[in-house]
N, C-alpha and C positions, 0 to 999 in steps of 0.2 A: 091949968098948969100942966096936967099930964100930957095934954095934946102937944104943948110946946116941947116937953121933954122928949116925947116920941118923935116929934118933928126933927129936933136937934140930933137925936141918935141916928135917925134915918138919913139925915143930911150928911153927918160925919161918915157913916158907913158908905154912902153913895160916893162921896168925894174920895174916900180911901180906896174904894174898889176901882174908880176911874184912874186914880194915880197908879195903883198896882198894875192894872191891865195895860197901862201905857208907859210903863217903866221897864227897861231891860234889866234883868237881875242876873249878873254874871254872864254866862253864855246863853242864857234863856232869852229868846226874843220877847219884846213887849207883846204879851198875849192878847191884849185887846185889839191891837192892830193886826197881829198875825192871824187871829181867828175871826176877824170881822168879815161878815158875808159880803160887804161891799168892797173891802180893800185887801183882805187877807188871803191865805193860801187857797181858799175855795175858788178864788177867781182864776187860779192856774189850772183848774180842771177844764180842759178843752173839750167841747162837745164832740161826740164820736163823728157826727156828720158835719163838722165845721166847714163853712163855705169860704174858700180862699179867693173867690172872685171879688176883686177889689180895684178901686181906682184911687191913685194917689197923685196929688198936685204938689210938687216939692220944689223949693228954691234950690238952685245949683244945677239943675238939669238944663241941657241945651235944647233937647227935643223930646220926642216920645220914645218910650221903651216898652216893649211887650214882653211879659214873662208868662210862659205856659208851664204849668205844673202837670206832671204825669201822676199815675196812681200811687207812686211811691213818694210823692212830694218832692221829686227832683225838679228843680227849676231849669227852664230852657230860655235863656235871655236873648232877645233880639234887639239890637240898637243900631242906629245909623252912624254912630261914632263911638270910639273906644272909651272916651272919658265917661259918657253916659252909661256904657255897659259896666264899667268898673264902679261907678257911683251906685248903680243898682246892686251890684255884687256886694258892696259894703252894706247897703241897706238890708239885703237878705241875710247876710251873715249876722248882722245885729238882731234882726227880727227873730231868727231861730237859734242863735248861739251867743247872745250878748254876755251873759255872766261868764261863760267859758272863756270868751275872748279876753274880757277884762281881768279875770282872775289869773289867767296865764301870764298876762303882761305885768300884773302886780307882782307875781312870783318872780319873773325875770328881773324886775326893778328892785327886788328886795323890799317889798312893801306889804308883805303878808301880815306883819305885826299890826298894821292899821286895821286889819279885818279880824284877826284871831287873837291879838294880844301878845303878851311877852313870851308865850310858848314858841313863837316863831322868830324871836329876836336873833338867836344864833344863826338861823338860816338866812335871815335878811342881811346880817353882817357879812356872812360869807359871800352872798350874791354881790354886795357892794364891793367887797375886797377883791374879788376876782375880776372886777371891772365890767360887770354886765351893763350898767347904765353908761359908764364911760365908753364902752365899745359901741353901744347903741347910738350915742351922740356922734361918734365918728361915722358910723354908717349913715345916720341921718344927713350929715353934711354931704356925703357922697351922693345919696339919693337925690337931694334937693339941688345939687350942683349940675345934675343931668336933666335937661329939659323933659325928656320922655318920662323918666322915672318920677320926677316931681309932679308932672301932670296926672300920672296914674295914682300916686299916693294922695294927692290933694283931692282927686275925685273920690277915691275910696273912703277917705276920712270924712268927706262931706256927706257921703251916703250913710255911713255909720251914725253920724251926728243927726242927720235928718230923721232917723228912726228914734234916737234917744230923745230928741226934742219933743216928739209927739207921744212918748210913752207915758201913760198915766200910772200913778202909784199902784193902782189895783192890778195892773198887768206886769209889774216887775217880776222877773224870774224868781222862782221860789227861794233860791239860794240867797238872794238879797234880803228877802223877808226873814229867813231863818237866821242869818248872820247880822242883820240889823244895820245895813248900810245901803247906799244908793250909787248908781253908776255915775261916772264923771264923763265929761266930753272926751271923745276920741281925738287922737293926734297922730301925726306922722311919726313922732317918736315912739308911739306904741307899736306901729308897724315894725320899726327897727328893733324894738325890744322883743317882739315875737321872733324875728329872724335870729336874734342872739340866743333866745331860749332854745331854738332848734339846734343852733350851732353848739351850745353847751351840751345838749343831749347827745349829739352825734360827733362832736369833736372835743369832748371834754374828758374822755377816758385816758388815764395815764397810770403807769405803775412806778413812776420815778420815786414817789414818796415811800411806797412799800419796799421797793428794791433797796433804797438807802437804809431803811430800818433792818432789812435782812442781811446787810453787810456786817452786822454784829456777829453773824454765824458763818457766813460763806465768803470765800474769795470770789473775785470776778470770774476766774476760770470755772469755779463751781456754778456760779450764776448762769454762765453760758450753757451749761449742761441742763440746769433746771428750767431755764427759760430760753431755749434756742431760737434763733432767728427764723428757722424754717423746719417744717416737718418733712420727714423722709417720704411720706405718702402724699405730699402736696399735689393737688390738682389745681394749678394756678388759673387765674382769670384769663390771662393772655396765653394762648396756646404755646406749649413747649416747642422749641425750635425757632421761635420768633427772633429775628435779628434786631437787637437794640443798638442804637448809635452810642458811640462813646460819650461819656459825660462831658458836657461843656462847662459845668461849674464844678470845680474840684476844691472842696474845703480843706484847709490845712489843720491837721491835728496839732494842738499846742505841744511844745517841747516838754512841758511839765506834766502832760497827761498821764504818762505811765507811772510817774512817781507820786503825783498829787491826786489826780482825778481817779484813777483806777485803784488807788490805795487810800482813798480819802477817809476821814473820820466817819464813824458810824453815826446815824441819826436815829433818834427814837421816832416812833410812828406818829405821823400827823393824820388824823382821820378827817376826811371831807364830810361836811354836814349832809350834802346831797350829791353823792358821787354819781357819775354817769353809769348807766347799766351796761355792762359788757355784752349783754344779750341783745342790745339794740342793734339790729342788723337788717337782714332782708334776703330775699331771693329775687333774681331776675334772669331772664334768658331770652334769646331771640333765635329763631330758626329760619334759615334761608328757604326760599321757595323751592330750591332743589331737593329739599328733604320733606316737603309737606304734600299732602294729598291734592290740595287745590292749586299748588304751584305758587302760592302767595306767602310772604313772610308772616310768621306768627310771633308776637311779642308778649311776654308774660312778666308780671311783677307782683310781689306781695311783700311790702315793707313790714318788718317786725318791730313793734313798739309796745309800750304798756297798753293793755286793753282797758279802755275807760269810757264812761258815759258822763256827760255828752260825748259822742264819738269824736275822735281826733279829726276825722275828715268830714268834708261837706261836698257831696257830689253835685255837679252841675254842668250845664252847657252854656257857652258864651259865643254868640254869633253876630255877624253884621257884614257889611260890604267887604271888609278885608280880613275877616277872621271867622272861623267856625271850629271851635275847640271844645272837646268834651273830656271830662275826667274828674279828678278830685282836687279840692282846694283846702287850704288851711284857713279856718275862720280867724282872721287877724291880718292877712296880707292879700294883695290883689293877684288875680290870675289863677291859672290851673297849674298845679305842681307836678302831677303825674297824669298822663293821658294821651290823647291823639287828636289830630285834626284831619283835614281832607287829604293830607299828603304824607304825614309821618306819624309815628308813635314813639314814645319814650318811657322808660321806667328807671327807677333809682334804687340803689342799695348803698348802705354805708360802707365807706372804704376801710374803717377801723384804723386809719393811720393816726399815729401819735402826733398831736399838734401842740403839745405843751412841754416846756422844760422849766426847771426850777434852779434858782441861784441863791447862794448864801450871801447876804449883804452885811457889811460891817458899818453900822452907824457910828457917827462921832459921839453921840450921846442920846439920851432918851427923847430928845426933842424931834428926832428923825429928820432934821432939816438938812443934814449932810451925810454922805456916805463915801467910803474910800473906793476910788476907781481910777485905774491907770496912773497910780502914783500921786494922786492929789484928792483933796476933799471936794466932792461934787455936790451941788445943791439938788435936793429932791423937789418934786412938785407935790405939795401937800393938798389933798382934796378932803374937805370935811363933809362927811355923809351924815345927813339928818334923817333919822329913822323915827317915824311917829309910831307910838305904841298905843293901841286902842284903850281909851278911857284911863290912861295912866300918865305917860310922860313922853318927852322927846329924848331919844338917845343919840349922842353925837360921837361919831367914830372918825378918827383922822387916819387916812390911808396915804402912805408915801409912794409916789411913782418914781421909778428909776429908769435908766436906759433899757432895762430888761422888761419893765412893766411894773405892775403894782406889787407892793410888799403885802402878801396875803397873810402870812403868819409871823407874828412877832410877840413881844412881851405882853401886849395888850389883847391878843387874840390867840386862843389855843395855848396860853402860856403854861398850863400845867404839863402839856406834852412837849413843849419846846421853850423852856424858860429863858435860855440864853441866846437864842438864835433868831435871825430875821431871814425869811425866805421870800424872794421875789419870784414872780411867775412870768415867763415869756410865752404868750399864747397868740397863735395866729389870728384868732377871731377878733382880737383887738386892733388889727390893722385895717386900713381903709379897704372897702369892697362895695359891691352893689349887686347882691344876689337877686334882689327883686327884678332887676333888668334881665338877668339870665333867664328867669322863668317866663317873663313876658315875651322875650324874643323866641324862646322855645315854642310858645303858644302859636307864633306866626310862622315858624320855620317850614320851608317847603321841600328841602333836600338836605343832603349831608353837609354841604358847605354852610348852609344856614344854621344847621345844628352846631357846627364847630364855632360859628360866629357868636352863637348864644352862650355856649357853656364857658367861653373864656372869661365871663363875668362871675362865674362861680369860683370863689376863692376859698371859702371855709363855711361850712364843713365840706371837706373833700368827699366826693361821692362817685360811685360807679354808675355811669349813665349808659344804658343800653338803648340802641336806636334801630329803627327799621323804617323803610320808605316804600311807597307803592311802586317805585321804580325798581325795587328789588335789593337795594343796598341794606346790609346789616352791619352794625358796628358796636363797639363798646369802648368807653374811655373812663379811666380813673382820673377824674377831674378835680382840680384844686390847686392852690398855690402852696406846694409842699416845701419845707426847708430842706436845703441840701446839706445834710449832716455828714461829718466824718464818722467813721465806723465806731459805734457805741456811744456817740455823742447823745447826752441826755438820758442815759440809762440810770444815772443817779443824780442827786442834787449836785450842781457844779459850783465852783468858786465864782463869786460875782465881783471880785476885786480888780479884774482887768477885762479887756475886750477879747482876749484870745479864745474864750469859751463861748462867745456869742455866735449866733447864726451868721454865716458868711455869704448867704445868698439863697436863691430859691431855684428849684428845678424848673427849667423853661417849659412852657406849655406843650411844645411839640415833643418834649422828651418824657411827658407823662405816659404811663403804660396805656396802650390802646391797640386795637385791631380792627381792620375793615375787611369784610367779605373773605373770611378765612376759608381755606380749602376744606376744613372739616364740616362746614355748612351750618355751624351754630356757635353761639357764644353764651357764656353764663357767668354769673357771679353770685356768691353766697357768703360774703364776708371772709373769704379766704385771702391769703397773701396774693397780691396781684401777679407776681412774676416768679420765675425760677431764679436761680443764683446768677444767671448771666446778666441780669439787669444791673447797670453800673452804679446805682445809688444805694445807700443804706436806707432801708425803709422800715423803721420800727413801728410796731402796732400790736393790737390784740386780735389774733386771727383764729377762726374756726375753719375746718375744711371738710368735715364729714358730709355735710349737706351737699357741698360741691361735688364730692365723689359720687353720691347717689344721682344727682342731676346729670352729671357728665355721662355716666354709664347708661342712663335712660335714653338720652338724646343720641349718643354715639351709636347705639345699637338699633336705631329705628330709621325707616324710610316711610314715606306716605303718612307723615304725622298729621293728626287731626286735632281740632279744638278739644274734643272729648278726651283725648290722651293728655293734653295739657292740663285739663281740669284734674285728671287723675294724678298727674305729677305734682301739682300744687297741694294736693291733699294726701300725698304719699307718706305713709307711716313707717316705711322700712328703716331699720336702725343699722346704718353702716358701721357705726362705732361698736355696737354689740357684736356684729358679725366679725369685726376685726379681733376683738380681745376675748370673747367668750370661749372659743375653742381652747385657748391657752389656759384659761381658768379651769375648765373642765379637766384638762389633762393633769393639772397639778392639785386637784381636790382629792384629799385622802378619804375616799368614800367609806373605808373601813371604820373611820372615826365618827360616822354619822349615825345617830340613833334613828329609830323608825320615823319619828316626826320630821327630822331633817331629811331623811331619805325621800319622804313624800314630796317635800318642796323641791328637792333636787330633781325629781322626775317631772314635776310641773315645769320647771325651768328648762329642762332638757327637751321637752316637747314643744317649747315656744317656737313660733314661726318667724321670730325676729322682727315682728311688726308691733309698733306701739299703738295697737287698736284699742278701742274703748273697753271691750270686755276681756281683753287679755290680762293674765296675771303675770306673765313673764316679765313685762317691763318693770313692775314693782320689785320683783325678785332681783332682776339684774341691776337696776339702779341702786337698790339698797346694798347689794353685795359689792358693787364696784366702789360706791361712795365709802363704804366701811374699809375696803381694802386700801383705798387711797389714803384714808386717815391713818391706817396702820403702817403704811409705807413711809409717809412723810411726817406723821405726827411727832415721832420722837426727835427727829432732827430739828423740827420747827417748834418744839415745845416752848422755847424761851421767847418766841415771837408769835405765839399762837393767836394773840389778840389781833394780829394783822389780818387774819382770815383769808390769806392768799396761798393757794397751792399751785404748783406747776399745772399747766393745761393738761387735760385728759390725754391728749395724744402723746405727750411726753412720757407718761408712765406706760402707756400701751406700747409705744415703739421701743422704749428701753427694755421692757420685759420680753418683747418678741425677739429682740436682738441678743439679749443676754439675760437668762433666767437667774444668773448670779449677780444681777445688778446690785451695786454696793449699798444702795439705800434700802434694800429689802431687809437687811439685818436691823434689829431693834437695838440701838446703841445704849438703851437704858437697862438692858439685861445682860448677864454675864455670858450666856450661851449665844451661839451664832445661828440666827433663824434663816431658814431657806424659803424660797418662794412657796413651796408646798405648805410649809408651816403657816405662812401668813394667809394664803388663799383659804386654807381649811379653817383657820382661826376666824377670819372675817366672815366666812359663810355661817359658821356656828353662832357667831355673835348676832346675826340678823334674825335667827329663827324665832326667838321670843316675840320680837316686834312683828314679824310676818304672821305668826300664828294669832297674835292679838288682832291684827288687821283682818285676817280671814274670819275670825269669829264675829267681828263687827261689821262684816259685809263690805269691807273697803279694800280688798285685795285686787279687785279689778282696776285696771289703769285709770279709767275715766273717773271712778269714784275716789280713788287715791289722789289723783291730780286735782280734782274739784275745780275745774277751770271757771274763773269768775271774771266778769267784766265789772270792775268797781266804778263807782262814781268818782269824780276827780278828788273829792274830799275823803276817799277811801272808806274805812270802816265807820267813820262818823256819819256817813250817809248810806249805810248798808241797805235800808229799804229801797233805795234808788238803784241798787246794783242787780246784776243777773248772776246768780250763783249756781254751782253744780251743773254746768253745761256738759252734755254728753259729747265729748270730742276727744280724739286721740292725739297723737303727735308728741312733741317734747323736744328736749335739748338734743342737738346733733341730727334732728329729723327735718326733712324738707317741710312737712307740716309742723312748724316750730312752736305750736301752741303749748305753753306751760300753764302754771296756775293762773297768772294774770298778765301774761305776756305772749305775744304771738302775732299772727298776720292781721295787721290793722286795716288792710285793704287788699283784695285780690282782684286782679285785672288780667284778662286775656283778650288780645286784639289780633284779628286776622285781617290783613291789609289787602283784601281782594278788590274787585271792581266796586263793590259796595262793602264798606268796612263793617265787619261783625265784631261786636264788643260784648264781653261777658264780665260782670262786675258784682262785688258784694263786699260789705264790711260789717263788723260786729257792732251795730248800733242802729241809728235812724237819723233822719234829717233834722228832727226837732231836738232842742236841748231841754224841753219842758217835760219833766216826768209825768205830768198830767195829760200828755198828748198821746194819741195812738201812734204817732210817728216818732216816739222817743227811742224805741228799741225793736222795731218790727223785723229788722234784718238779722237779728242775733241767731234765731233758730235756723234760718236758711244758711247762714255762715257756718254754724256748728255742724250742720248736716253735710257740708262740703258742696252745697249747691250754689247756683249763680242766677243773677237776673240778666236778661238780655237788655243791654243799654239801648234806649230809644233815642236816636239822633233826630231832633225835630228839624223839619224843613219849613222855613218861614212861609206862612200862607196856608199850611195844612189846617183845615177847619174842622174836619170830622174824624180825625184819627182816633181809633179806639183807646189809645193810651192817654189821650188828652182828658184832663179832669177840670182844671181851673185856669182862668186867665187873670193875671194881675197887670194892670196898665199904669204906667207912670208918665206924667206930663209935667212940663215946667210951670212953676207958679209965678213966673215973671209978671 
């Protein structure tokens, strides 16, 4: 009897343990599966000497494809036809970055709740309401109506799915195991979603909502002072003195604008769940052979984005009978995004142009079926969005589409902030376009005319494309299909009851800002305003220009420029902003009011070399001082809307104080006395001393330690063990080396277009997305040190090159 009792107890315990280990509890994965030696996370530990020599027979290929990997695991793909090359690119992207690809497209589609639960519901709702899936569906139609783009997307998707089909559960990327879900088949819609994700990141920033809320306190005239269209110290992208043609599209300002639009009712703040980062920018420049030591053009690019692991980019070469292109690609779309071929090189920075406007809609009733427009009730198009929430329920959200676009905010969404109003969004990225074709044609371009033919397909996000060719041409274009707005159109939420406030056309391609072979011998962009005031169109946006000032001075003052000098410039830590404003602050600091401790830190700052280098203490002192002064200047006037979190750009305060030390905003309106600039400068310096002294005692007063540059995993602090923290690197805001805490140069590239192209590249990550692989983050230290890898351009047939490590062969399984 006892034996039966023991047996039953043992059986119950065994069954309970099996159930427990194979059941997901909350956010904890099923531990039995996760820890299984055969299927769990142990299988993701890639052997140090893993052999990538492989042979794959796959359906969907037309012929044979050879992939040679170098010592950094960079693939060099050789194919007899472009469809097979793109098929293998899709396979390789999935092989090394599958979870990253799918998670980013889930994010774009507003499907994160399927993975993380209701914590992501508000994010998903906003993604759907701004039209991310809707826009991707429009893009998909454009891509699939073009025979070239459809063939590329079909091949790429087939390659991704070929890998997914053969992927055993034991080899699933660790993130799938941790989060407890599986990959789904890839599709061309996912390619479109990825393009829309980048468009949101690079063409989603706007200040319309914040400006409308600030109208509670300021007139439009005051807003022009606080947020001017142009800096006095602007160094534009297109050289000064360039003659622009007259505008061929002349929008008409509504007759009611002065009385209604510029004096419109104030709006409470609507906060976006996932706002675009205004720091998403970049540097690029190109130098003519007339200014280089070797007489060949040199082109440089370093796009600034969130620093993340798996890395944003995937480096590779694609070659065949009609193509030989090298550079960096986005896992999720076909082709090379930034790079060079046998004839040209190109680089990209964000234009920072404002591509969104907002309109107040008057619905007939809560059904949202009709809205008032041009004197009559007009029907909306209602789109029901089904959002699956992991392990819980399906959430249904009805989004109304108007002539302007989707109604993003209404009583059913963000209602606490905007209980009585409905706000529709006009966003260029929801219009038809075919950006995938633009990049594929760039990959094949052989000259300036080919370059122009390619970029015409880039509609949104608008970008600054820098160009160089082996024939000696250099050029830059701010490319995109930008709305032709009347002056100040879209500064605030506009009336949506008639067509007079709608966009009336777009700036023609040939009238976009551009320059070819300028007399100065170089061109550069660093997210500054593209032109001076002579350009005939209103061009709103969020612009920085201190990096551009540094770059321009560096290139203007040199001849016989070398690649090594370009490396130095990409890693330059000189702080042009501090050089502009710091002398004024020193002049107005009342040193007699400083105690010995404050005096000590004053002298530390006074001796700073104006470089944001790793071991310098000056950058911490300066940034803390200026940020506090900025708060003291603007904080009183903005106290009633402090939750907006928006101050005028740094250059506005700097230039205002340099022009007039009695700038009216210096006075604290909340005190009876009238403060002077010297009062605020001294007060702000004294305010930072306790914090500075605390940092000093903690050993964190040096810039590198204070900034604590970190390359986070895509899931941020939830995956901190998979991140790289405390990287020793200088740079910062307004610095050419724009590295901040978790944002900066996501790819650095220098191309010298001589008889034999020389390319030097690096990015903060590695080719593999697997944290258990030696190729997950090996480039991070090299990147942080400001060093580069010489790109090896494989020539088909090279058998014994020292860079060659592995060969992967693909054949058709027909």
